[in-house]
C-alpha positions in Angstrom: 33.1 14.5 -3.0 29.6 13.1 -2.6 30.8 9.6 -1.5 30.4 10.3 2.2 26.8 11.5 1.7 26.0 8.4 -0.4 27.5 6.1 2.3 25.3 7.8 4.9 22.2 7.4 2.7 23.0 3.7 2.1 23.5 3.0 5.8 20.5 5.0 7.1 18.0 4.3 4.3 19.0 1.4 2.1 20.2 -1.1 4.8 16.9 -1.1 6.8 14.9 -1.6 3.6 17.1 -4.4 2.4 17.0 -6.1 5.7 13.2 -5.9 5.9 13.1 -7.5 2.4 15.4 -10.2 3.7 13.3 -10.9 6.8 10.1 -11.0 4.8 11.5 -14.1 2.9 12.3 -16.1 6.0 10.3 -17.5 8.9 11.7 -14.9 11.3 10.9 -13.7 14.8 12.4 -11.3 17.3 14.8 -14.0 18.5 16.3 -14.9 15.1 15.9 -15.9 11.5 14.5 -19.3 10.6 14.2 -21.2 7.4 13.8 -19.7 4.0 10.1 -19.6 2.9 10.3 -17.4 -0.2 7.0 -15.6 -0.9 5.0 -17.6 1.6 4.8 -14.6 4.0 3.3 -12.5 1.2 0.7 -15.2 0.4 -0.2 -15.4 4.0 -0.4 -11.6 4.2 -3.0 -11.4 1.4 -5.0 -14.1 3.1 -5.1 -12.2 6.4 -8.4 -10.4 7.1 -6.8 -7.7 9.2 -4.4 -6.9 6.4 -7.2 -6.7 3.8 -9.2 -4.4 6.1 -6.2 -2.2 6.5 -5.5 -2.2 2.8 -9.2 -1.3 2.1 -9.2 1.5 4.7 -5.9 2.9 3.5 -7.0 3.0 -0.1 -10.3 4.7 0.7 -8.7 7.1 3.2 -5.9 8.1 0.8 -8.1 8.7 -2.3 -10.9 10.5 -0.5 -8.8 12.7 1.9 -6.3 13.7 -0.8 -9.2 14.6 -3.2 -10.9 16.9 -0.8 -7.6 18.3 0.5 -6.7 19.2 -3.1 -10.1 20.8 -4.0 -10.4 22.8 -0.8 -6.7 23.6 -0.7 -6.8 25.0 -4.2 -9.8 27.1 -3.3 -8.0 28.5 -0.3 -4.9 29.1 -2.2 -6.7 31.0 -4.9 -8.6 33.1 -2.3 -5.6 34.2 -0.3 -3.4 34.8 -3.4 -5.5 37.9 -4.0 -4.5 41.2 -2.5 -6.9 42.3 0.3 -6.7 43.9 3.7 -5.6 41.5 6.4 -4.3 38.9 4.0 -1.3 38.1 6.2 -3.6 37.5 9.2 -5.9 35.2 7.1 -2.9 33.2 5.9 -1.6 32.7 9.4 -5.1 31.7 10.6 -5.5 29.2 7.8 -2.3 27.4 8.8 -3.3 26.9 12.4 -4.7 23.4 12.0 -1.5 22.2 10.3 0.5 23.4 13.3 -1.1 20.9 15.6 0.8 17.6 16.0 -1.2 14.7 14.5 -1.6 12.8 17.7 -2.9 15.9 19.5 -5.4 16.5 16.7 -6.5 12.9 16.9 -7.1 13.0 20.7 -8.8 16.3 20.5 -11.2 15.2 17.9 -11.7 11.9 19.6 -13.1 13.7 22.6 -15.6 15.6 20.4 -16.6 12.2 18.9 -17.2 10.6 22.3 -20.7 9.2 22.9 -21.5 10.9 26.2 -19.6 14.2 26.1 -18.7 14.7 22.5 -20.3 17.7 20.9 -20.1 16.3 17.3 -21.6 13.0 18.3 -24.4 14.9 20.1 -25.2 17.2 17.2 -25.1 14.4 14.6 -27.5 12.3 16.7 -29.8 15.3 17.3 -30.3 16.1 13.6 -30.6 12.4 12.7 -27.4 11.9 10.7 -26.3 8.9 12.8 -28.1 6.6 15.2 -25.2 5.1 17.0 -21.9 6.3 18.6 -19.3 7.3 16.1 -16.4 5.6 17.9 -18.2 2.2 17.9 -18.8 1.9 14.2 -15.8 1.3 11.9 -17.4 3.0 8.9 -18.2 6.1 10.9 -14.7 6.0 12.3 -13.2 6.0 8.9 -15.3 8.9 7.8 -14.4 10.8 10.9 -10.7 10.1 10.3 -11.0 11.4 6.7 -12.7 14.5 8.1 -10.0 15.1 10.7 -7.2 14.6 8.1 -8.8 17.0 5.7 -9.2 19.6 8.5 -5.5 19.2 9.5 -3.6 18.9 6.3 -5.6 21.0 3.8 -3.6 24.1 5.0 -0.4 22.2 3.9 -1.9 21.6 0.5 -3.0 25.2 0.3 0.5 26.4 1.2 2.2 24.4 -1.5 -0.3 25.5 -4.1 -0.1 29.1 -3.0 3.7 29.0 -3.5 3.0 27.8 -7.1 0.5 30.5 -7.8 2.9 33.2 -6.7 5.4 32.1 -9.4 2.9 32.7 -12.2 3.6 36.2 -13.8 0.8 38.7 -13.6 1.6 39.8 -17.1 0.1 36.6 -18.4 -3.2 37.3 -16.8 -3.2 40.9 -18.1 -2.6 39.7 -21.6 -5.4 37.2 -21.3 -7.8 39.9 -20.1 -6.9 42.2 -23.0 -7.6 39.3 -25.4 -11.1 38.9 -23.8 -10.5 35.7 -21.8 -13.1 35.0 -19.2 -12.4 34.0 -15.6 -12.9 30.3 -16.3 -10.8 30.4 -19.4 -7.9 32.1 -17.5 -8.2 29.4 -14.8 -8.2 26.4 -17.1 -5.9 27.8 -19.8 -3.4 29.6 -17.6 -3.6 28.9 -13.9 -3.9 25.1 -14.0 -1.3 24.4 -16.7 1.3 26.7 -15.0 0.4 25.3 -11.6 1.0 21.7 -12.5 4.5 21.4 -11.0 3.2 22.6 -7.7 0.2 20.3 -8.0 2.6 17.4 -8.6 4.5 18.1 -5.5 1.4 18.7 -3.3 -0.4 15.6 -4.5 2.7 13.4 -4.2 3.6 14.5 -0.7 0.0 14.2 0.6 -0.7 10.9 -1.2 2.5 9.2 0.2 1.8 10.7 3.7 -1.8 9.4 3.6 -0.7 6.0 2.3 1.4 5.4 5.4 -1.2 6.8 7.9 -0.6 5.5 11.4 -0.7 8.1 14.1 -4.1 9.5 13.2 -5.8 6.0 13.2 -4.0 4.9 16.3 -4.6 8.1 18.3 -8.2 8.5 17.4 -9.5 4.9 17.1 -6.9 2.7 18.8 -7.2 -0.8 17.4 -10.7 -0.3 16.1 -9.5 1.2 12.8 -6.9 -0.8 10.8 -4.5 0.6 8.3 -1.4 -0.9 6.6 0.9 0.8 9.0 -1.1 -0.2 12.1 -1.1 -3.8 10.8 2.7 -3.7 10.6 3.1 -2.2 14.0 0.7 -4.8 15.6 2.3 -7.7 14.0 5.9 -6.7 14.5 5.9 -4.7 17.7 2.8 -5.6 19.8 1.8 -9.2 19.4 5.0 -10.3 17.5 3.1 -13.4 16.5 3.1 -12.2 12.8 6.7 -10.9 12.7 7.4 -12.2 9.3 4.1 -11.2 7.8 4.5 -7.8 9.4 7.8 -7.4 7.6 6.2 -8.5 4.4 3.5 -5.8 4.9 6.2 -3.2 5.5 7.9 -4.1 2.3 4.5 -4.0 0.5 4.0 -0.4 1.8 7.4 0.6 0.6 7.0 -0.9 -2.9 3.5 0.5 -3.4 4.6 4.0 -2.2 7.5 3.8 -4.7 5.0 2.9 -7.5 2.7 5.7 -6.5 5.6 8.2 -6.7 6.6 6.8 -10.1 3.0 7.1 -11.3 2.7 10.8 -10.3 6.0 11.7 -11.7 5.3 9.9 -15.0 1.8 11.2 -15.5 1.9 14.8 -14.1 5.6 15.2 -14.8 5.2 14.2 -18.5 2.2 16.4 -18.9 4.0 19.4 -17.4 7.1 18.8 -19.6 4.9 18.5 -22.8 3.1 21.7 -22.1 6.3 23.6 -21.4 
């Protein structure tokens, strides 16, 4: 009964991945497939300065943005999980940044980072935080991209964590209060352990999404800020001079994303199962 669905998955998902792996092992271009070179494209990829910059930027972007999104998102989820007047309006307002398409957010923030007309660039210069335009410095661009991503996707993290908080029975907290547990004890002994399945989903989704970041970098910084995905797009689609290396980079992104998913499932998943 599930054979038709499996065939569709194989055609839509597995075939493009397998074909990319195949192309990454050959000296290929848009006109055809050349001679077999084995892992030579991968060796050349790791010797490419643009790829190494993209890898470094992607790692920093993923780790820092997901960390802040989780911390802030957890705080927002805990705050709006309480009963108070206007809670529905607050929940709707919190989700507004997430509703913006990523490209629209990138362009909107890029205008605020502009040297001559950007309000953020003007304020940062006025109070002495920076001494040069944000959009002309790659380090400042990366920091700005992290800030924009945290602003946009923290509501998504908060929404997933809020859904997990609402599955925790209130009787557990009442029993803990009766036993004299403090607020911090209730948080670390009850909230966090019971919230781990939701944390696993939230961290996994956001980490994988950040790892393949493309639209935010491209929309806000153009070719000034490299990521793994922009490296693939530049090599395969724009210049087409590094078609084989670009395919190797695409396979690298897929394999590393798969390993990241396995890591989260094994680490957080096993901890959750053990505590249950």
